[in-house]
Structures are given as C-alpha cells and as structure tokens.
N, C-alpha and C positions, 0 to 999 in steps of 0.2 A: 268644550269649556267657550274656545274663542267666541262663536255666536251669541251663548247667554252672557258675554258681560258686555255683548257690540248690543244687543237685545236691550240691557237694562241698564246700561249707557243713554244710549237715543232714548227712552222710557224714560228716564230724570232728565233732559237737555227738552222733551218736549212738554213736561207737566212745567217746568218753570218757567216756558216762551212759555205759553198760552194763560198758566197760571196772571201772565203781569198784562196778557193780552188783557183778560177780564176784567185786574183790578183797574186798568186804566180808560178803559171800557166806562168806570162808573164815573169818573170824574164827570166834571161841566166842564162844557167846553166853551172856549175865551181866545178872544183874540191871540193871547200870548201862549198859547197850548196849540192852537192851528199853527203858530210861527213854524214848532219846532221841528228838528228832523231836516233834511238833507231831502231836498228834489231834485229831480234831470239825471242829464246820462252824465259818463264820461268816459273818459281812457287814460291810461297815463300809463307809465314806465318803474323799477325801479329794482331793486335786488331779490333773491330769492336762494332760501340755504334749506336744502333738504338734510334734516336733522339725525338720522337713524340711517341704519347698515342695514343690509340684507340678509349677511350672515355667510354671502358666498364673493369669493373675488369681483372685484369689477364692481362691487353694491354698496363704496362706500361713499360717505354723507359728499354732498354735492354741492358749492356754489357757483351759484348765476345770477341772471337776471328774469325778469317779468316783465309782461306788457298784460295789463288789466283791465278790464270794460264793465262798462253798468249801463242796463234799460232798462229805464225807470220806466215799470207799467204807468201806466197813465187810470188813475180814480185807485188804485191797489197797491196794499202797500209789498208788493213782491219786486225783484228783480230777476231779470235775464244778465248774465254774465258771461265773461267770457275771460280766461289765461292761457296765459304760453310761456311753459316754463323751461327758461333755455339755458345752455352751458355746461349742460355735461355730454356723456354721446348719445344722451338718446334726447328732446326735446318736447314735454308734457303738453297737450293741448288739451284744457278742463273747460267744457260746458257744464253751465250751472243754474240751477232755477234755486232766490234764496229769499226768505220772509225777511222784509228789514223791519226793524223798530226804533223810532227816535228815541232819543235820551236826550238832549238836549238841544239849544238852536243851531239848526245846521250840521248837526250833527247822527248818525245811524249808528248802528250796530247790524250787524246781520249773523245769520244762518242758515243752512240751505247746504243741495247737496247733487252733484253730477257724475259725473264719470270723465275719467284720465284716459287720451288713449298718447298711445308714445308713438312714434314717430321710428324705431332704430328698438323694439320689445327684444330683450334681454341684454341693454346697453343703459347703464346709466344714469338718472335722471334727476334733479332733485327730485320727487313725486314717485322713485322708487322703479324698477324696469320691465313693468308691463302694463298692460291695459286694467281701470280698476276701480272699483268706483270709488267714489271721494265724497268728505263730508269736511264742512267750512265752517266757520266760523271765523267774525271780523270785526274793523269798526273803517266809518269812514267820515269825514269833516273839511267842510270847507272852508279854509281860512283865510281868503281872499277873493276878491271876484273872479269867478272861471276857476279857481286852482284847491282842489282837491289835495287832501294827503290821506291814505288809505292804509291799512294792517289788515292778513288776515296768515287764518292757519289752514291749511289742509289738511287731512288724513287720509291717504290712499288705504284703502281695505285690502288685504293679502294683496298688497301691489309687489310684489317679489319673484321673478321666476326661478320655482324649484329652494321656495320660502315658501313658509308660512309666516312671514314677518310682513308686519306694517308700513308705513310709510309716512314721518310727517314734513312738509316744508312750514315754512313760516318767509311770507309777503310783506315789504312794506314799500311805498311809493309815491310818486307827485301825480295828479295826474291834471287834465283840463276838461271844463268842464260843461257842456254845452247845452 
C-alpha cells in the first residue's frame, strides 16, 4: 500500500513537472524570459524543523539548524545540492540532484531526490533516525546582490528504524550566492 501511494505521488508530480516544461517550451524566447530564474551557486544556513514522529521513544519531532548549498550545473536546468541538518541526537547529511524551474526573475522552484545519511543511526534527527531515500521540493530567490533566500521540504521515505514511518523536515535560510 505504501509503495502504491509513493508510486502514485511520484507519477503525479512527474506529470506536472514534465507538462509544465512542455508548455513553457512553446513560448517564443525573448530577452524577458531569458532573464527569468536564478542562476549561480550558493551556500547558506538557517533553521530546520522535523515535523514527524517515528512512533518510538526518542523519535520526537526535532528543531535545529541547516547548512545547504547549491551547485548550478552550467547550461542545464539541474543542480547538485547538499544539506546538513543538525541539532538532534544525529545529524543528517543529504546529497541531492534537483530539476530547477524558473518561475520569475531571480526565482526558481525545484524538485529532486537524494539520500539521507545519519551520523548516528537509531537517534533522532530532523529527518528520521536511519539512512533513507529523500525527495525534496523547494524554492529559492535572489533578494539582493549575492543574497539568496531559500526554503524546502524534505521527505525521508521509511526513515525511522523499527517503524515504517516516513519523516518530513522543513528548512528555511539565507545564502551567499557566488
């Protein structure tokens, strides 16, 4: 049942993302559309909140911080990202690959996947207590020269030891663009 829900959700999200790409591909390129979106890489820090509970002792929701970075792959709508969620009894280190879609000048939304590595499996972090696959969706915008605001949600699939519960973590922060 859980796999069916995951598959259905993945297909639904993929169809929306792919159909948006097809629709935007039909636009006539102009200087205005070329200036849309945010290019460049950044590194930032902020807050992170695990909002789920694994159902066992020491699996409670956890508040902490995050350090996140983005490397924009040149001439491609993808980025390689890394996140470190800290503040619980374990730290989650999460490399991801995302598809980036420009929605306004200096603003992108992104969706992607990766894997969460726990530094201390069995102990709570904002994204569960065991190594697990992760899906992410977020937004980023450049608000001033070299200053970026970002926010995202990370869904850890089957991210609790001794439970089939998933984990959800919300992040927000400020970054330096370079």
